N, C-alpha and C positions, 0 to 999 in steps of 0.2 A: 579558563581562557580559551576562546574559540580559535581554532586553526583552520585556515582554508588553503586549498591547493593553489599552485601558481596559476596565473591567468592562462598560460599556454596549455597547461594540463586541463584546466576547466573547460576551455574551448573545445579541446579534443573530446572530453566526456559529453559535452552538450551535443556535439556533432554525432557522437555514437547514439545518443538518445533519440535524436530527431531523424536519423538515417534509417527510417523504417519504410517498408513498402507502402505506397499510397493507398489510402482508404478514406471513406467519408467519415470524418470525426463528427461527434454529436454537436449540435448547435445549442443545445439546452440540457441542463442536468436536473435531476430530481435530488435535492439535498436531503440526505437521510440522517446526518448527525452533524453537530457543531460542538466545538470544544474551546475552552477558554485559552487565551494566549499566555505564554511564558510559564507553562506548567510542565515543560519537558525537562524535568529536574530529578528524575528517578524516584520521586516521592509518589508511589502508586502501588497497585497490588502486584506488580511485576508479572503481569500477563496471566495471573491465576484466577482472576475474578471477573466481575461484571463492570468494572471501572468506576464503581461508586466511590471508592477511595482513590482519588487521582487528580481532582481539580484543586490542586494546591499551588497557587501562583507564587511567583518569585523569579529570580534570575534564571533563565533557561540555560541548561548546559549546552544545548544545540538548537538554534533557531530552525535549522534544516529539519530537525526531528519534532518540532513543535506543531502538532496537528491542529488545524483550524476547522476543517470540514471534510466530509466525505459525501460524494454524490454518485449517482448511477444514471445510465441511459442505455438504451438498446435500439437496434434497428433489426431488420430481418435476418441479418447475418451475424452480428457481433453483440456482445455485452461489453459495456464500458464502465470501468470503475475509476473514479477520480479522487485523488488524495491531494488536498491543499495544505501546505505547511507555511510557517512564517517566513521561510526563505527557500529559494531554489538554488542557492549557492552550495554546491556539493562539497562537503568537508573532506579532509584527508583521512579521517577515521572511517572504517567500514561500518556502514549503517544499513538497516533494513526497515522496510515499511510493510505492514500487513493489514489487510481488511478481511475480517472473517465473518462468515454468514452461515446460517442454517438453511438447508434446502427445504425444510418444512418446520413447523412449530414443534418444539420439544427435542430437536436434534442437538448434537453436541459439537457444534462448530467444526464440521468436517470439510467445509469448503473455504480455502484460504487463498486470497489473491495477494501475491508477495512481490516486492521489488528488492533487489540486493545491489548495493552500490560498491564499487571497488575501493580498496584501501590496503594498508599493509597487512591486515589480518585476512585478506582474500587474495593470496598470491596468484591464483589462476584466473582472476577476473581483470579484464582490461577495460570494461565498460559496464554500465548497468544492465541487469537482466531481470526479466519478470516471468512469472509463471502462475498457473493455477495449480494448487496442490489439493488433491482430492483424497481425503481420508475417510470417506463414507464407506468404502468397501475395499480396504487395503490401503495402499499408498501410491498414488499415481500422479505424475507431474505432466502438465500440458504447457508447452512453451507459449508465452504471450508477448505482445508488443508493449513497449513503454516509450512514452514521448512527453516532452513538455507540451502543455496544452494552452489553448486560448483562455482558459479559466485560471491561469497563474498557478498551476500545480502539475502533477504527474498523472498521466492518463494510461491506464492498463486496458488493452484490448484483447478480449478472449473470444474465440469462436463459440457461438451458441451450441454448436454441435458437440462441444467438448463435454457437455453434461446434460442429462435429461432435466435437471433442475432449471435450465435456462430456456425451457420451452415456452410457447405462447401461453400467457395467463398464469404462469408459475410465479410463486412469491418467494423471495429471499428474505428470511426473517432475522430479526435481532442483530443487525450489523454492528460491529465494533471494530475500532482501529487501534493499532499499536505501532510504536516505533522503538527500535532497540539497537544496541551495538551487536555486531556479528563477527564471526570468525570461522575459519575452516575453508576447505576446498569445495566450492560450489559444485553440485547441489547439496552436499553434506555440510550443513551449516548449523553452528551453535548460536542460538539467539539469547541475548541478555548481557548485561542488565537492561531493563526497559526504561527508555527515556520518558515515554508518554503512553498512557492508555486512556481511552475515552469511555464514556458511558454508552450504554446500548442505545442505538438509534431507531429510526422508523423503518418498518418493512418496506421492501421495494417489489412492486408487482411488474413483471415484464409485459411489455406491450407488443403488439404485432404477432 
């Protein structure tokens, strides 16, 4: 049974998401991957594989965590990562979204774009937070912006200067998306079990 937070609490969370400093949001996305509906049911590889085992339909445990598509865009300043799910109604349970990419072919998914939503399992979060987690050489976190988008999903904005992989003409390879239950005091977060995992999508080449 899906539980949602009260209307007052939901409005507060949506205000927290959209209250970000102004910037030029993208008018068009390059869709890198699409996923079937109603497969956010924990029947998948639990984040350990390439998503081949995961497109098992049925009643979704969370529409909010049911990934539909992932898209990218960029301008001269920012990289935009967009996650669309079956619902933008934030649930009471603490949930997380992740889009992971390789900075080059053959890498081991060391660049992770993540959003964490508040809930009882995240006592130190009062609103959604997003970041880029760079595991390519150590473990570094760069704060990012998150907002509801005109594309009916959640948009993560990361400065291109945050990583050399976001330079002109660079390619982010083999994108994959995951959603999961989370717990712990952010940014030390335990992820799992996984609601939904997608198959690997198309590479994205940065423009400008």
